[in-house]
N, CA, C and O atoms as a Tripos MOL2 file, in Angstrom:
@<TRIPOS>MOLECULE
protein
  268   267    67     0     0
PROTEIN
NO_CHARGES

@<TRIPOS>ATOM
      1 N         -70.9140  -64.0860   81.9770 N.3       1 MET1
      2 CA        -72.1670  -64.3370   83.0810 C.3       1 MET1
      3 C         -70.2450  -64.8920   84.1700 C.2       1 MET1
      4 O         -69.3780  -65.6760   83.7870 O.2       1 MET1
      5 N         -70.3040  -63.9120   85.7160 N.am      2 GLU2
      6 CA        -69.0270  -64.2610   85.7060 C.3       2 GLU2
      7 C         -69.9060  -65.7090   86.8560 C.2       2 GLU2
      8 O         -71.0900  -65.8840   87.1460 O.2       2 GLU2
      9 N         -68.4590  -66.5930   87.2810 N.am      3 GLN3
     10 CA        -68.1970  -67.8530   87.4010 C.3       3 GLN3
     11 C         -68.0450  -68.0540   89.1340 C.2       3 GLN3
     12 O         -67.5850  -66.9580   89.4540 O.2       3 GLN3
     13 N         -68.1000  -68.3750   89.6440 N.am      4 ALA4
     14 CA        -67.6080  -69.2190   90.8600 C.3       4 ALA4
     15 C         -66.7760  -68.9080   91.3470 C.2       4 ALA4
     16 O         -65.8160  -68.8310   90.5790 O.2       4 ALA4
     17 N         -66.4510  -68.5080   92.8520 N.am      5 PRO5
     18 CA        -64.3110  -69.9460   92.4140 C.3       5 PRO5
     19 C         -64.2300  -70.6800   92.5540 C.2       5 PRO5
     20 O         -64.4050  -70.8390   93.7620 O.2       5 PRO5
     21 N         -64.0850  -71.3220   92.2180 N.am      6 GLU6
     22 CA        -63.6560  -73.5340   92.1200 C.3       6 GLU6
     23 C         -63.7050  -74.0070   93.5170 C.2       6 GLU6
     24 O         -64.2020  -75.0700   93.8880 O.2       6 GLU6
     25 N         -63.0640  -72.9920   94.3510 N.am      7 SER7
     26 CA        -63.3890  -73.8620   96.3050 C.3       7 SER7
     27 C         -65.0590  -73.6010   95.9480 C.2       7 SER7
     28 O         -65.7540  -74.6160   95.8780 O.2       7 SER7
     29 N         -65.6920  -72.3140   95.7280 N.am      8 THR8
     30 CA        -66.8010  -72.4480   96.0970 C.3       8 THR8
     31 C         -68.1300  -73.5630   95.2060 C.2       8 THR8
     32 O         -69.2400  -73.9660   95.5510 O.2       8 THR8
     33 N         -67.1970  -73.7560   93.8200 N.am      9 LEU9
     34 CA        -67.8200  -75.2100   93.3220 C.3       9 LEU9
     35 C         -68.2080  -76.1560   94.1450 C.2       9 LEU9
     36 O         -69.3440  -76.5460   94.4170 O.2       9 LEU9
     37 N         -66.7640  -76.6330   94.6750 N.am     10 GLN10
     38 CA        -66.4650  -77.7600   95.1770 C.3      10 GLN10
     39 C         -67.0330  -77.9790   96.3540 C.2      10 GLN10
     40 O         -66.8470  -79.0580   96.9160 O.2      10 GLN10
     41 N         -67.9800  -76.7920   97.0380 N.am     11 LEU11
     42 CA        -68.1600  -77.4630   97.7570 C.3      11 LEU11
     43 C         -70.0200  -77.4360   97.8550 C.2      11 LEU11
     44 O         -70.6940  -76.9470   98.7610 O.2      11 LEU11
     45 N         -70.5320  -78.1710   96.5320 N.am     12 PHE12
     46 CA        -71.4710  -78.2370   96.6240 C.3      12 PHE12
     47 C         -72.1350  -79.2940   95.1550 C.2      12 PHE12
     48 O         -72.9730  -79.7170   94.3590 O.2      12 PHE12
     49 N         -70.4610  -79.1290   95.9540 N.am     13 THR13
     50 CA        -71.0170  -81.1540   94.1880 C.3      13 THR13
     51 C         -71.7300  -82.4070   96.1570 C.2      13 THR13
     52 O         -71.6640  -82.7910   97.3240 O.2      13 THR13
     53 N         -72.3840  -82.3030   94.5760 N.am     14 PRO14
     54 CA        -73.6380  -83.9210   94.9240 C.3      14 PRO14
     55 C         -72.4510  -84.9380   95.7660 C.2      14 PRO14
     56 O         -72.6870  -85.1510   96.9550 O.2      14 PRO14
     57 N         -71.7000  -85.3080   95.4010 N.am     15 ILE15
     58 CA        -70.1190  -86.5300   95.5930 C.3      15 ILE15
     59 C         -68.7150  -85.6150   96.1190 C.2      15 ILE15
     60 O         -68.0750  -84.8450   95.4020 O.2      15 ILE15
     61 N         -68.4680  -85.8980   97.4140 N.am     16 MET16
     62 CA        -67.0290  -85.5980   97.1270 C.3      16 MET16
     63 C         -65.5920  -86.9360   97.9290 C.2      16 MET16
     64 O         -65.5950  -88.0750   97.4620 O.2      16 MET16
     65 N         -64.9600  -86.7190   98.6110 N.am     17 THR17
     66 CA        -64.0660  -87.9570   98.7660 C.3      17 THR17
     67 C         -64.1020  -87.2400  100.0280 C.2      17 THR17
     68 O         -64.6640  -86.2270  100.4440 O.2      17 THR17
     69 N         -63.1310  -88.3080  100.5970 N.am     18 LYS18
     70 CA        -63.0790  -88.9220  102.3950 C.3      18 LYS18
     71 C         -62.2280  -87.4550  102.5380 C.2      18 LYS18
     72 O         -62.4380  -86.6120  103.4090 O.2      18 LYS18
     73 N         -60.8900  -87.3470  101.1130 N.am     19 ASP19
     74 CA        -59.9460  -86.9940  101.5340 C.3      19 ASP19
     75 C         -60.2740  -85.7280  101.3980 C.2      19 ASP19
     76 O         -59.9350  -84.8910  102.2340 O.2      19 ASP19
     77 N         -61.1750  -85.3520  100.0160 N.am     20 ARG20
     78 CA        -61.3180  -83.6470  100.3530 C.3      20 ARG20
     79 C         -62.0170  -83.2300  101.6750 C.2      20 ARG20
     80 O         -61.4470  -82.5270  102.5080 O.2      20 ARG20
     81 N         -63.3030  -83.7080  101.8260 N.am     21 PHE21
     82 CA        -64.0180  -83.5070  102.5950 C.3      21 PHE21
     83 C         -62.7140  -82.7610  103.8250 C.2      21 PHE21
     84 O         -62.3730  -81.5950  104.0270 O.2      21 PHE21
     85 N         -62.1980  -84.3060  104.5410 N.am     22 ALA22
     86 CA        -61.9720  -84.0300  105.1360 C.3      22 ALA22
     87 C         -60.7880  -82.5910  105.2410 C.2      22 ALA22
     88 O         -60.4300  -82.1400  106.3290 O.2      22 ALA22
     89 N         -60.1990  -81.9040  103.5880 N.am     23 GLU23
     90 CA        -59.6100  -81.2290  103.9750 C.3      23 GLU23
     91 C         -60.2110  -79.9560  104.3000 C.2      23 GLU23
     92 O         -59.6890  -79.1250  105.0440 O.2      23 GLU23
     93 N         -61.8180  -79.7740  103.4610 N.am     24 ILE24
     94 CA        -62.8490  -78.9570  103.9560 C.3      24 ILE24
     95 C         -63.1130  -78.5810  104.7600 C.2      24 ILE24
     96 O         -63.2610  -77.3740  104.9510 O.2      24 ILE24
     97 N         -63.3160  -79.6520  105.7370 N.am     25 SER25
     98 CA        -64.2340  -79.2530  107.1940 C.3      25 SER25
     99 C         -63.4200  -79.7180  108.2120 C.2      25 SER25
    100 O         -63.7980  -80.4370  109.1370 O.2      25 SER25
    101 N         -61.4640  -78.9890  107.8970 N.am     26 GLY26
    102 CA        -60.7210  -79.2690  108.8190 C.3      26 GLY26
    103 C         -60.6330  -80.4720  109.5610 C.2      26 GLY26
    104 O         -59.9560  -80.1470  110.5360 O.2      26 GLY26
    105 N         -60.9650  -81.8650  109.6890 N.am     27 VAL27
    106 CA        -61.5780  -83.5110  109.9090 C.3      27 VAL27
    107 C         -60.5300  -83.8930  109.7090 C.2      27 VAL27
    108 O         -60.3060  -84.0660  108.5110 O.2      27 VAL27
    109 N         -59.3560  -84.2250  110.6770 N.am     28 PRO28
    110 CA        -58.5440  -85.4250  110.1270 C.3      28 PRO28
    111 C         -59.8250  -86.6800  109.4890 C.2      28 PRO28
    112 O         -60.9410  -86.9480  109.9320 O.2      28 PRO28
    113 N         -59.1780  -87.1540  108.4700 N.am     29 VAL29
    114 CA        -59.4240  -87.7860  107.6480 C.3      29 VAL29
    115 C         -59.1840  -89.4240  108.8080 C.2      29 VAL29
    116 O         -59.3220  -90.5310  108.2880 O.2      29 VAL29
    117 N         -58.9520  -89.3360  109.8130 N.am     30 GLY30
    118 CA        -59.1620  -90.3990  110.3180 C.3      30 GLY30
    119 C         -60.3950  -90.6270  111.3080 C.2      30 GLY30
    120 O         -61.0130  -91.6870  111.4110 O.2      30 GLY30
    121 N         -60.6550  -89.4140  112.0430 N.am     31 VAL31
    122 CA        -62.3080  -88.9760  112.4270 C.3      31 VAL31
    123 C         -63.4470  -88.9700  111.0070 C.2      31 VAL31
    124 O         -64.6480  -89.2220  110.9050 O.2      31 VAL31
    125 N         -62.8810  -88.7460  110.4880 N.am     32 LEU32
    126 CA        -63.6510  -89.5760  109.2600 C.3      32 LEU32
    127 C         -64.0750  -90.4040  109.3640 C.2      32 LEU32
    128 O         -65.0100  -90.8850  110.0040 O.2      32 LEU32
    129 N         -62.9970  -90.8430  108.3200 N.am     33 GLN33
    130 CA        -63.2300  -92.8300  108.4990 C.3      33 GLN33
    131 C         -64.1910  -93.1560  109.9420 C.2      33 GLN33
    132 O         -65.1290  -93.8810  109.6110 O.2      33 GLN33
    133 N         -64.2290  -92.8100  111.5440 N.am     34 GLY34
    134 CA        -64.5960  -93.7990  112.6070 C.3      34 GLY34
    135 C         -67.1180  -92.6030  111.6490 C.2      34 GLY34
    136 O         -68.2820  -93.0030  111.6470 O.2      34 GLY34
    137 N         -66.3590  -91.1940  111.1170 N.am     35 TRP35
    138 CA        -68.2330  -90.9610  111.1420 C.3      35 TRP35
    139 C         -68.7070  -91.8970  110.2060 C.2      35 TRP35
    140 O         -69.7360  -92.5230  110.4630 O.2      35 TRP35
    141 N         -68.0470  -92.0930  109.0700 N.am     36 VAL36
    142 CA        -68.5160  -93.4940  107.9170 C.3      36 VAL36
    143 C         -68.2000  -94.7240  108.4210 C.2      36 VAL36
    144 O         -68.6380  -95.6790  107.7790 O.2      36 VAL36
    145 N         -67.7320  -94.8920  109.1330 N.am     37 ASP37
    146 CA        -67.7590  -96.7910  109.9450 C.3      37 ASP37
    147 C         -69.2350  -96.7000  110.6090 C.2      37 ASP37
    148 O         -70.1300  -97.4940  110.9010 O.2      37 ASP37
    149 N         -69.0060  -95.2870  110.6930 N.am     38 ARG38
    150 CA        -70.7260  -95.5880  111.8550 C.3      38 ARG38
    151 C         -71.7200  -94.3960  111.8620 C.2      38 ARG38
    152 O         -72.0120  -93.5850  112.7400 O.2      38 ARG38
    153 N         -72.1300  -94.5630  110.6170 N.am     39 ASN39
    154 CA        -72.7890  -94.3030  109.4720 C.3      39 ASN39
    155 C         -74.0780  -93.3870  110.3420 C.2      39 ASN39
    156 O         -75.2830  -93.4280  110.5910 O.2      39 ASN39
    157 N         -72.6660  -92.4480  110.6110 N.am     40 TYR40
    158 CA        -72.7810  -90.6430  111.4470 C.3      40 TYR40
    159 C         -72.5790  -89.8810  109.7430 C.2      40 TYR40
    160 O         -73.7390  -89.5120  109.5590 O.2      40 TYR40
    161 N         -71.9410  -89.5400  108.7010 N.am     41 VAL41
    162 CA        -72.0150  -89.6000  107.8830 C.3      41 VAL41
    163 C         -72.0410  -91.0180  105.9690 C.2      41 VAL41
    164 O         -71.5380  -92.0880  105.6240 O.2      41 VAL41
    165 N         -73.3270  -89.5490  105.1890 N.am     42 PRO42
    166 CA        -73.7880  -90.8400  104.5810 C.3      42 PRO42
    167 C         -72.7320  -90.9760  103.3210 C.2      42 PRO42
    168 O         -71.8200  -90.1700  103.1360 O.2      42 PRO42
    169 N         -72.9360  -91.8630  102.6710 N.am     43 THR43
    170 CA        -71.8270  -91.7040  101.9910 C.3      43 THR43
    171 C         -72.9720  -93.1140  101.0070 C.2      43 THR43
    172 O         -74.1640  -93.2960  101.2540 O.2      43 THR43
    173 N         -72.4270  -93.6330  100.2990 N.am     44 LEU44
    174 CA        -72.3300  -93.5610   98.9490 C.3      44 LEU44
    175 C         -71.0890  -94.9300   98.0250 C.2      44 LEU44
    176 O         -69.8680  -95.0830   98.0180 O.2      44 LEU44
    177 N         -71.7630  -95.3490   97.6500 N.am     45 VAL45
    178 CA        -70.1330  -96.2900   96.1520 C.3      45 VAL45
    179 C         -70.6970  -96.1800   95.2500 C.2      45 VAL45
    180 O         -71.8770  -95.9640   94.9730 O.2      45 VAL45
    181 N         -69.3480  -96.4200   94.4540 N.am     46 ILE46
    182 CA        -69.4810  -95.4740   93.1440 C.3      46 ILE46
    183 C         -68.4030  -97.2400   92.3570 C.2      46 ILE46
    184 O         -67.6870  -97.8980   93.1130 O.2      46 ILE46
    185 N         -68.4690  -97.3830   91.7820 N.am     47 GLY47
    186 CA        -68.0320  -99.2380   91.1910 C.3      47 GLY47
    187 C         -67.2580  -99.7530   92.7710 C.2      47 GLY47
    188 O         -67.9280 -100.3480   93.6150 O.2      47 GLY47
    189 N         -65.9200  -99.4500   92.9670 N.am     48 LYS48
    190 CA        -65.2160  -99.0590   94.1220 C.3      48 LYS48
    191 C         -64.3750  -98.9700   96.0940 C.2      48 LYS48
    192 O         -63.8450  -99.6510   96.9730 O.2      48 LYS48
    193 N         -64.9590  -97.1990   95.6280 N.am     49 HIS49
    194 CA        -65.2200  -96.0340   95.9720 C.3      49 HIS49
    195 C         -65.5590  -95.4090   96.7260 C.2      49 HIS49
    196 O         -65.7970  -94.3920   96.0740 O.2      49 HIS49
    197 N         -65.9410  -95.0530   98.3000 N.am     50 LYS50
    198 CA        -67.4410  -94.4880   99.0360 C.3      50 LYS50
    199 C         -66.8340  -93.3980   98.5290 C.2      50 LYS50
    200 O         -65.7520  -93.4990   97.9520 O.2      50 LYS50
    201 N         -67.7250  -91.7400   98.7550 N.am     51 VAL51
    202 CA        -67.8930  -90.8140   98.6340 C.3      51 VAL51
    203 C         -68.4960  -90.5550   99.6510 C.2      51 VAL51
    204 O         -68.8100  -91.5670  100.2780 O.2      51 VAL51
    205 N         -68.9020  -89.3000  100.2480 N.am     52 ILE52
    206 CA        -69.6730  -88.9850  101.1530 C.3      52 ILE52
    207 C         -70.6740  -88.1730  100.4760 C.2      52 ILE52
    208 O         -70.2810  -87.1360   99.9420 O.2      52 ILE52
    209 N         -71.9560  -88.4960  100.4130 N.am     53 ASN53
    210 CA        -73.1270  -87.8250   99.6400 C.3      53 ASN53
    211 C         -73.3570  -86.8960  100.5420 C.2      53 ASN53
    212 O         -73.6540  -86.9760  101.7340 O.2      53 ASN53
    213 N         -73.0930  -85.5200   99.4520 N.am     54 MET54
    214 CA        -73.3140  -84.4060  100.0860 C.3      54 MET54
    215 C         -74.4260  -83.6610  100.3200 C.2      54 MET54
    216 O         -74.4430  -82.7360  101.1330 O.2      54 MET54
    217 N         -75.7060  -84.1270   99.4160 N.am     55 VAL55
    218 CA        -76.5440  -83.7290   99.3310 C.3      55 VAL55
    219 C         -77.7230  -84.9090  100.0960 C.2      55 VAL55
    220 O         -78.9320  -84.8750   99.8640 O.2      55 VAL55
    221 N         -77.2520  -85.6110  100.7510 N.am     56 GLN56
    222 CA        -78.2480  -86.3680  101.7450 C.3      56 GLN56
    223 C         -77.4040  -86.3730  103.3130 C.2      56 GLN56
    224 O         -77.7270  -87.1140  104.2410 O.2      56 GLN56
    225 N         -76.0280  -85.1650  103.3660 N.am     57 LEU57
    226 CA        -75.0140  -84.8690  104.3760 C.3      57 LEU57
    227 C         -76.0700  -83.6900  104.9050 C.2      57 LEU57
    228 O         -76.6370  -83.5740  105.9910 O.2      57 LEU57
    229 N         -76.1040  -82.9310  103.8050 N.am     58 GLN58
    230 CA        -76.8090  -81.5600  103.7270 C.3      58 GLN58
    231 C         -78.9790  -81.2500  103.9420 C.2      58 GLN58
    232 O         -79.7090  -80.2640  104.0440 O.2      58 GLN58
    233 N         -79.1620  -82.6860  103.9120 N.am     59 GLN59
    234 CA        -80.7780  -82.4550  104.3160 C.3      59 GLN59
    235 C         -80.4600  -82.8920  105.1190 C.2      59 GLN59
    236 O         -81.4560  -82.4830  105.7140 O.2      59 GLN59
    237 N         -79.7740  -83.6070  106.1120 N.am     60 ILE60
    238 CA        -79.3570  -84.3650  106.8610 C.3      60 ILE60
    239 C         -79.3440  -82.8380  108.4120 C.2      60 ILE60
    240 O         -80.2150  -82.6100  109.2510 O.2      60 ILE60
    241 N         -77.9830  -82.1320  108.1840 N.am     61 CYS61
    242 CA        -77.6620  -81.5450  108.3240 C.3      61 CYS61
    243 C         -78.8180  -79.4040  108.5930 C.2      61 CYS61
    244 O         -78.5090  -78.2900  109.0150 O.2      61 CYS61
    245 N         -80.3980  -80.2430  107.8560 N.am     62 LEU62
    246 CA        -81.0250  -78.9090  107.0420 C.3      62 LEU62
    247 C         -82.1390  -79.3930  108.4160 C.2      62 LEU62
    248 O         -82.6660  -78.4950  109.0720 O.2      62 LEU62
    249 N         -82.4150  -80.8630  108.7500 N.am     63 GLU63
    250 CA        -83.9820  -81.6040  109.0270 C.3      63 GLU63
    251 C         -83.1690  -81.0480  111.1840 C.2      63 GLU63
    252 O         -84.0640  -80.8630  112.0090 O.2      63 GLU63
    253 N         -82.1880  -80.9400  111.5310 N.am     64 GLN64
    254 CA        -81.7020  -80.9340  113.1080 C.3      64 GLN64
    255 C         -81.0710  -79.4370  112.9580 C.2      64 GLN64
    256 O         -80.1830  -79.1030  113.7430 O.2      64 GLN64
    257 N         -81.6220  -78.3500  111.7440 N.am     65 LEU65
    258 CA        -82.1940  -76.9160  112.6730 C.3      65 LEU65
    259 C         -82.7990  -76.5500  113.7130 C.2      65 LEU65
    260 O         -83.8820  -76.9360  113.2730 O.2      65 LEU65
    261 N         -83.0670  -76.1410  114.7180 N.am     66 PRO66
    262 CA        -83.7680  -75.6910  115.1240 C.3      66 PRO66
    263 C         -84.8660  -74.9700  114.8630 C.2      66 PRO66
    264 O         -84.7350  -73.8500  114.3690 O.2      66 PRO66
    265 N         -86.2570  -75.5440  115.1790 N.am     67 ARG67
    266 CA        -87.3160  -75.1410  114.3780 C.3      67 ARG67
    267 C         -88.5830  -73.8740  115.2340 C.2      67 ARG67
    268 O         -89.5570  -73.4550  114.6070 O.2      67 ARG67
@<TRIPOS>BOND
     1     1     2 1
     2     2     3 1
     3     3     4 2
     4     3     5 am
     5     5     6 1
     6     6     7 1
     7     7     8 2
     8     7     9 am
     9     9    10 1
    10    10    11 1
    11    11    12 2
    12    11    13 am
    13    13    14 1
    14    14    15 1
    15    15    16 2
    16    15    17 am
    17    17    18 1
    18    18    19 1
    19    19    20 2
    20    19    21 am
    21    21    22 1
    22    22    23 1
    23    23    24 2
    24    23    25 am
    25    25    26 1
    26    26    27 1
    27    27    28 2
    28    27    29 am
    29    29    30 1
    30    30    31 1
    31    31    32 2
    32    31    33 am
    33    33    34 1
    34    34    35 1
    35    35    36 2
    36    35    37 am
    37    37    38 1
    38    38    39 1
    39    39    40 2
    40    39    41 am
    41    41    42 1
    42    42    43 1
    43    43    44 2
    44    43    45 am
    45    45    46 1
    46    46    47 1
    47    47    48 2
    48    47    49 am
    49    49    50 1
    50    50    51 1
    51    51    52 2
    52    51    53 am
    53    53    54 1
    54    54    55 1
    55    55    56 2
    56    55    57 am
    57    57    58 1
    58    58    59 1
    59    59    60 2
    60    59    61 am
    61    61    62 1
    62    62    63 1
    63    63    64 2
    64    63    65 am
    65    65    66 1
    66    66    67 1
    67    67    68 2
    68    67    69 am
    69    69    70 1
    70    70    71 1
    71    71    72 2
    72    71    73 am
    73    73    74 1
    74    74    75 1
    75    75    76 2
    76    75    77 am
    77    77    78 1
    78    78    79 1
    79    79    80 2
    80    79    81 am
    81    81    82 1
    82    82    83 1
    83    83    84 2
    84    83    85 am
    85    85    86 1
    86    86    87 1
    87    87    88 2
    88    87    89 am
    89    89    90 1
    90    90    91 1
    91    91    92 2
    92    91    93 am
    93    93    94 1
    94    94    95 1
    95    95    96 2
    96    95    97 am
    97    97    98 1
    98    98    99 1
    99    99   100 2
   100    99   101 am
   101   101   102 1
   102   102   103 1
   103   103   104 2
   104   103   105 am
   105   105   106 1
   106   106   107 1
   107   107   108 2
   108   107   109 am
   109   109   110 1
   110   110   111 1
   111   111   112 2
   112   111   113 am
   113   113   114 1
   114   114   115 1
   115   115   116 2
   116   115   117 am
   117   117   118 1
   118   118   119 1
   119   119   120 2
   120   119   121 am
   121   121   122 1
   122   122   123 1
   123   123   124 2
   124   123   125 am
   125   125   126 1
   126   126   127 1
   127   127   128 2
   128   127   129 am
   129   129   130 1
   130   130   131 1
   131   131   132 2
   132   131   133 am
   133   133   134 1
   134   134   135 1
   135   135   136 2
   136   135   137 am
   137   137   138 1
   138   138   139 1
   139   139   140 2
   140   139   141 am
   141   141   142 1
   142   142   143 1
   143   143   144 2
   144   143   145 am
   145   145   146 1
   146   146   147 1
   147   147   148 2
   148   147   149 am
   149   149   150 1
   150   150   151 1
   151   151   152 2
   152   151   153 am
   153   153   154 1
   154   154   155 1
   155   155   156 2
   156   155   157 am
   157   157   158 1
   158   158   159 1
   159   159   160 2
   160   159   161 am
   161   161   162 1
   162   162   163 1
   163   163   164 2
   164   163   165 am
   165   165   166 1
   166   166   167 1
   167   167   168 2
   168   167   169 am
   169   169   170 1
   170   170   171 1
   171   171   172 2
   172   171   173 am
   173   173   174 1
   174   174   175 1
   175   175   176 2
   176   175   177 am
   177   177   178 1
   178   178   179 1
   179   179   180 2
   180   179   181 am
   181   181   182 1
   182   182   183 1
   183   183   184 2
   184   183   185 am
   185   185   186 1
   186   186   187 1
   187   187   188 2
   188   187   189 am
   189   189   190 1
   190   190   191 1
   191   191   192 2
   192   191   193 am
   193   193   194 1
   194   194   195 1
   195   195   196 2
   196   195   197 am
   197   197   198 1
   198   198   199 1
   199   199   200 2
   200   199   201 am
   201   201   202 1
   202   202   203 1
   203   203   204 2
   204   203   205 am
   205   205   206 1
   206   206   207 1
   207   207   208 2
   208   207   209 am
   209   209   210 1
   210   210   211 1
   211   211   212 2
   212   211   213 am
   213   213   214 1
   214   214   215 1
   215   215   216 2
   216   215   217 am
   217   217   218 1
   218   218   219 1
   219   219   220 2
   220   219   221 am
   221   221   222 1
   222   222   223 1
   223   223   224 2
   224   223   225 am
   225   225   226 1
   226   226   227 1
   227   227   228 2
   228   227   229 am
   229   229   230 1
   230   230   231 1
   231   231   232 2
   232   231   233 am
   233   233   234 1
   234   234   235 1
   235   235   236 2
   236   235   237 am
   237   237   238 1
   238   238   239 1
   239   239   240 2
   240   239   241 am
   241   241   242 1
   242   242   243 1
   243   243   244 2
   244   243   245 am
   245   245   246 1
   246   246   247 1
   247   247   248 2
   248   247   249 am
   249   249   250 1
   250   250   251 1
   251   251   252 2
   252   251   253 am
   253   253   254 1
   254   254   255 1
   255   255   256 2
   256   255   257 am
   257   257   258 1
   258   258   259 1
   259   259   260 2
   260   259   261 am
   261   261   262 1
   262   262   263 1
   263   263   264 2
   264   263   265 am
   265   265   266 1
   266   266   267 1
   267   267   268 2
@<TRIPOS>SUBSTRUCTURE
     1 MET1         2 RESIDUE 1 A MET
     2 GLU2         6 RESIDUE 1 A GLU
     3 GLN3        10 RESIDUE 1 A GLN
     4 ALA4        14 RESIDUE 1 A ALA
     5 PRO5        18 RESIDUE 1 A PRO
     6 GLU6        22 RESIDUE 1 A GLU
     7 SER7        26 RESIDUE 1 A SER
     8 THR8        30 RESIDUE 1 A THR
     9 LEU9        34 RESIDUE 1 A LEU
    10 GLN10       38 RESIDUE 1 A GLN
    11 LEU11       42 RESIDUE 1 A LEU
    12 PHE12       46 RESIDUE 1 A PHE
    13 THR13       50 RESIDUE 1 A THR
    14 PRO14       54 RESIDUE 1 A PRO
    15 ILE15       58 RESIDUE 1 A ILE
    16 MET16       62 RESIDUE 1 A MET
    17 THR17       66 RESIDUE 1 A THR
    18 LYS18       70 RESIDUE 1 A LYS
    19 ASP19       74 RESIDUE 1 A ASP
    20 ARG20       78 RESIDUE 1 A ARG
    21 PHE21       82 RESIDUE 1 A PHE
    22 ALA22       86 RESIDUE 1 A ALA
    23 GLU23       90 RESIDUE 1 A GLU
    24 ILE24       94 RESIDUE 1 A ILE
    25 SER25       98 RESIDUE 1 A SER
    26 GLY26      102 RESIDUE 1 A GLY
    27 VAL27      106 RESIDUE 1 A VAL
    28 PRO28      110 RESIDUE 1 A PRO
    29 VAL29      114 RESIDUE 1 A VAL
    30 GLY30      118 RESIDUE 1 A GLY
    31 VAL31      122 RESIDUE 1 A VAL
    32 LEU32      126 RESIDUE 1 A LEU
    33 GLN33      130 RESIDUE 1 A GLN
    34 GLY34      134 RESIDUE 1 A GLY
    35 TRP35      138 RESIDUE 1 A TRP
    36 VAL36      142 RESIDUE 1 A VAL
    37 ASP37      146 RESIDUE 1 A ASP
    38 ARG38      150 RESIDUE 1 A ARG
    39 ASN39      154 RESIDUE 1 A ASN
    40 TYR40      158 RESIDUE 1 A TYR
    41 VAL41      162 RESIDUE 1 A VAL
    42 PRO42      166 RESIDUE 1 A PRO
    43 THR43      170 RESIDUE 1 A THR
    44 LEU44      174 RESIDUE 1 A LEU
    45 VAL45      178 RESIDUE 1 A VAL
    46 ILE46      182 RESIDUE 1 A ILE
    47 GLY47      186 RESIDUE 1 A GLY
    48 LYS48      190 RESIDUE 1 A LYS
    49 HIS49      194 RESIDUE 1 A HIS
    50 LYS50      198 RESIDUE 1 A LYS
    51 VAL51      202 RESIDUE 1 A VAL
    52 ILE52      206 RESIDUE 1 A ILE
    53 ASN53      210 RESIDUE 1 A ASN
    54 MET54      214 RESIDUE 1 A MET
    55 VAL55      218 RESIDUE 1 A VAL
    56 GLN56      222 RESIDUE 1 A GLN
    57 LEU57      226 RESIDUE 1 A LEU
    58 GLN58      230 RESIDUE 1 A GLN
    59 GLN59      234 RESIDUE 1 A GLN
    60 ILE60      238 RESIDUE 1 A ILE
    61 CYS61      242 RESIDUE 1 A CYS
    62 LEU62      246 RESIDUE 1 A LEU
    63 GLU63      250 RESIDUE 1 A GLU
    64 GLN64      254 RESIDUE 1 A GLN
    65 LEU65      258 RESIDUE 1 A LEU
    66 PRO66      262 RESIDUE 1 A PRO
    67 ARG67      266 RESIDUE 1 A ARG
């Protein structure tokens, strides 16, 4: 069975670091940090690290699609 490219797999991970999210989305890390601080982007705390909750972010995006 053929595997998806690594970059495709990383887009569908349930969590992502802020640096990786900024890199993939093209948003500067400082802007992303502002979004996180204002709770525009959902996060999880794992240990002492805050990561982007990609599952919740996807759900938020799907809910905002026009019906």
